[in-house]
C-alpha positions as CSV (number, residue, x, y, z in Angstrom):
1,X,-11.3,15.8,117.6
2,X,-10.8,13.8,121.1
3,X,-6.9,12.7,120.1
4,X,-6.4,16.5,119.4
5,X,-7.7,17.7,122.9
6,X,-6.1,14.6,124.2
7,X,-2.6,16.3,122.7
8,X,-3.6,19.7,123.6
9,X,-3.8,18.4,127.6
10,X,-0.5,16.6,127.6
11,X,1.0,19.9,126.2
12,X,-0.7,22.2,128.7
13,X,0.1,19.4,131.7
14,X,4.1,19.3,129.8
15,X,4.0,22.9,129.9
16,X,2.8,23.8,133.5
17,X,5.2,21.4,135.4
18,X,8.1,22.6,133.2
19,X,7.2,25.8,134.3
20,X,6.8,25.1,137.7
21,X,10.4,23.0,138.1
22,X,11.8,26.4,137.9
23,X,9.8,28.6,140.1
24,X,11.5,27.5,143.3
25,X,14.0,29.1,145.1
26,X,17.1,26.5,146.4
27,X,17.3,26.7,149.7
28,X,20.9,28.3,151.0
29,X,23.9,26.0,152.9
30,X,23.5,26.2,156.7
31,X,24.5,24.1,159.4
32,X,20.9,24.6,161.2
33,X,19.9,22.6,158.5
34,X,18.5,19.5,158.4
35,X,19.2,18.5,154.3
36,X,22.2,17.0,153.3
37,X,22.3,19.1,150.4
38,X,22.0,22.1,152.4
39,X,23.8,21.4,155.2
40,X,27.2,19.5,153.5
41,X,28.2,22.7,151.9
42,X,27.9,24.5,154.8
43,X,29.7,22.2,156.6
44,X,32.6,22.0,154.2
45,X,33.2,25.5,154.0
46,X,33.1,25.9,158.0
47,X,36.1,23.2,157.6
48,X,38.3,24.8,154.8
49,X,37.7,28.1,156.7
50,X,38.7,26.9,160.3
51,X,35.3,28.9,161.6
52,X,35.4,28.7,165.1
53,X,32.0,29.4,165.6
54,X,31.0,26.6,163.9
55,X,32.7,24.0,166.1
56,X,29.4,23.5,168.3
57,X,27.9,22.6,164.9
58,X,30.2,20.5,163.6
59,X,30.2,18.1,166.7
60,X,26.6,17.9,167.2
61,X,26.2,17.1,163.4
62,X,29.0,13.8,164.5
63,X,25.2,12.6,165.3
64,X,23.2,13.6,162.4
65,X,21.1,10.4,161.2
66,X,22.7,11.0,157.8
67,X,25.9,9.2,157.3
68,X,27.1,12.0,154.6
69,X,26.7,14.6,156.9
70,X,28.4,12.9,159.7
71,X,30.7,11.9,157.2
72,X,31.3,15.8,155.7
73,X,31.7,16.7,159.6
74,X,34.2,14.5,160.8
75,X,36.2,15.6,158.0
76,X,35.8,19.2,159.0
77,X,36.8,18.5,162.5
78,X,39.7,16.9,161.4
79,X,41.1,20.6,160.2
80,X,40.6,21.9,163.2
81,X,42.4,19.3,164.9
82,X,45.1,17.8,164.3
83,X,45.4,15.5,167.2
84,X,42.2,13.7,166.5
85,X,42.1,10.5,168.7
86,X,38.9,9.5,168.7
87,X,38.7,6.8,166.8
88,X,35.4,7.8,165.4
89,X,33.6,6.3,162.5
90,X,30.3,8.0,160.4
91,X,29.6,4.5,159.6
92,X,29.0,3.3,162.9
93,X,26.1,2.5,164.6
94,X,25.0,5.4,167.3
95,X,26.1,3.3,170.3
96,X,29.6,2.9,168.5
97,X,30.1,6.0,167.4
98,X,29.3,7.0,171.3
99,X,32.7,7.5,172.8
100,X,34.4,8.9,169.7
101,X,31.9,11.7,169.9
102,X,32.2,12.3,173.6
103,X,36.0,12.8,173.1
104,X,34.9,15.2,170.4
105,X,32.9,17.0,172.9
106,X,35.4,16.9,175.6
107,X,37.5,18.6,173.0
108,X,35.2,21.4,172.5
109,X,35.1,22.0,176.0
110,X,38.8,22.1,175.8
111,X,38.7,25.4,173.6
112,X,37.7,28.4,174.3
113,X,34.1,30.0,173.7
114,X,34.6,32.2,170.2
115,X,31.4,35.3,170.9
116,X,30.3,37.0,167.6
117,X,31.4,40.2,167.6
118,X,27.3,41.1,167.4
119,X,26.8,39.6,170.9
120,X,29.0,41.3,172.7
121,X,27.8,44.0,174.9
122,X,29.2,47.4,174.2
123,X,27.3,49.1,176.6
124,X,28.4,47.8,180.2
125,X,32.3,48.0,182.1
126,X,34.6,46.0,180.0
127,X,36.3,43.6,182.7
128,X,41.0,43.1,182.1
């Protein structure tokens, strides 16, 4: 009887664990994510679309602690900027990357800011 009880317990535990693994909703990809599994796809989409609203987040990702995120970010940024002279290497240590990250911040500062349509004021006067 104890063998049968133990088999029953194992079956119940396995069934519950299989059921539990299918009961979560995966996180959507997002540039604001801290997880590589959700941030990298968002970085790739932003680079492929050359989304001007994503440039700041991509430059910030160059300093991410995860080298995979840094690799994705530099590849996305190089789709925006054919004139990349930063010398950025995703695998360098933080101090070695600093001048290249500063170059990208300067590049970002040389670009006009893009304001999403939803945040533009429509109630005030429009200046030429």
